[in-house]
Each structure stands twice: as structure tokens, then as C-alpha cells.
C-alpha positions in Angstrom: 0.3 -0.3 0.2 1.4 3.3 -1.1 1.1 6.5 1.5 3.6 9.2 -0.2 1.6 11.9 -0.3 2.4 12.5 -3.7 0.2 9.1 -4.4 -2.7 10.1 -3.3 -5.6 12.5 -3.7 -8.1 14.1 -2.3 -10.6 16.6 -3.7 -13.0 18.9 -2.9 -15.7 19.0 -5.3 -16.8 22.2 -4.4 -14.1 23.9 -5.0 -12.3 22.0 -7.3 -10.9 23.8 -10.0 -11.5 22.2 -13.7 -9.6 22.5 -17.2 -11.3 22.5 -21.0 -10.9 18.4 -22.3 -13.0 18.3 -25.2 -15.1 21.9 -26.6 -17.7 22.1 -23.9 -16.5 20.3 -21.6 -14.9 20.6 -18.2 -12.9 18.2 -16.7 -9.8 16.8 -14.1 -8.9 13.1 -13.9 -6.6 12.0 -11.3 -5.3 8.8 -13.0 -3.7 5.9 -10.7 -1.9 2.4 -12.3 -5.8 0.8 -12.8 -8.4 3.5 -12.6 -9.3 6.9 -14.2 -11.6 9.3 -11.4 -12.6 12.4 -13.4 -15.0 15.0 -12.5 -16.1 16.8 -15.4 -19.3 20.0 -15.9 -20.3 19.6 -19.1 -22.3 22.4 -20.8 -25.5 22.7 -22.0 -27.2 21.2 -24.8 -24.3 18.6 -25.1 -24.5 15.5 -26.8 -22.8 11.8 -27.3 -24.3 9.8 -29.6 -23.1 6.7 -28.0 -20.0 4.6 -28.1 -18.9 1.4 -26.4 -15.6 -0.2 -24.7 -13.7 -2.8 -23.4 -14.4 -2.3 -19.7 -17.3 -1.1 -17.4 -17.7 2.5 -16.1 -19.4 4.0 -13.1 -20.0 7.4 -12.0 -22.2 9.8 -10.4 -24.3 12.9 -10.8 -23.2 15.8 -9.1 -25.3 18.4 -9.8 -27.7 19.3 -12.7 -29.5 16.5 -15.1 -28.0 14.2 -17.7 -29.9 12.2 -20.0 -27.9 8.9 -20.5 -28.9 5.7 -22.6 -27.6 2.1 -21.8 -28.3 -0.1 -25.1 -32.2 0.6 -24.9 -32.8 2.1 -21.6 -33.4 6.2 -21.2 -32.9 7.2 -17.9 -33.4 10.6 -16.1 -30.6 11.4 -14.1 -30.2 14.0 -11.7 -28.0 15.0 -8.4 -26.8 12.0 -6.1 -28.0 9.7 -9.0 -25.4 7.2 -10.6 -25.1 5.1 -13.5 -23.2 1.9 -13.9 -22.2 1.0 -17.7 -21.3 -3.0 -18.7 -18.3 -3.6 -20.3 -19.3 -3.5 -24.1 -22.4 -1.9 -23.9 -24.0 1.1 -26.2 -24.4 4.3 -24.2 -24.5 7.3 -24.4 -25.7 11.2 -22.9 -27.4 14.7 -23.2 -27.1 17.9 -21.2 -30.2 20.1 -21.4 -30.3 23.7 -20.5 -27.9 24.0 -17.8 -24.9 22.4 -17.1 -24.4 19.3 -15.1 -21.2 17.5 -13.1 -20.6 14.3 -12.6 -18.1 12.4 -10.9 -16.7 9.3 -13.3 -14.5 6.4 -12.4 -13.6 4.1 -15.2 -10.4 1.2 -16.1 -7.6 2.6 -16.8 -6.6 1.2 -21.0 -2.6 0.6 -21.7 -1.6 2.4 -24.4 -2.8 1.7 -28.1 
């Protein structure tokens, strides 16, 4: 078990500084040996029409609302609601008139 301070990350999500990840998406990621933890703020009226990957992914809505789909199931998620996306499942999301903040966790993938 590692205990060095530089190997650990503690976040206060209320004041965490985010940087532009993609147009309309601000993010801060902590990348470990096996996992990636990312806090993201997704701007209004943004959409991911769908993708899939060979690893599980999960997260929680911190603030705002997001419509997410996993395969054929669609769900409107609000603050304090979570999602779990099994490996290989088609999934995507869209935001509405307000930004949404999420905390997302997934498996780190080896470089291609």
C-alpha cells in the first residue's frame, strides 16, 4: 500500500478547478495504475450519441440533469443519482439547458 502524499489525491468537488477537456467539457482527472477518476462539467445542450468500450464505467451526478442511455434503456439522472455501464454496452448522454457536473470512474486502458 502506498502512503506518499504525491501518490494520493483528495478532492473537494465544490471548489475543484477544472480545465478544458473538449469543447464544452471541463474536466480534472486523477490517473492511477488501474483506475481513472474524472470530475467533469458538461455544458448545456451537449450530446454523446453513443460509444462502447471493453471496460466497466460508473459515476454519480453531482449537480444538474443528464439523460443517459445504456443499450435501449434511457434514464433522466439528477444530483445524487448514479450509473453503472457494463463493459461492451453501447451508451451515451445529452445535457439540457443547464450544465451538469459528474464524477466518473473507469478502468485505465493500456496505451495503443
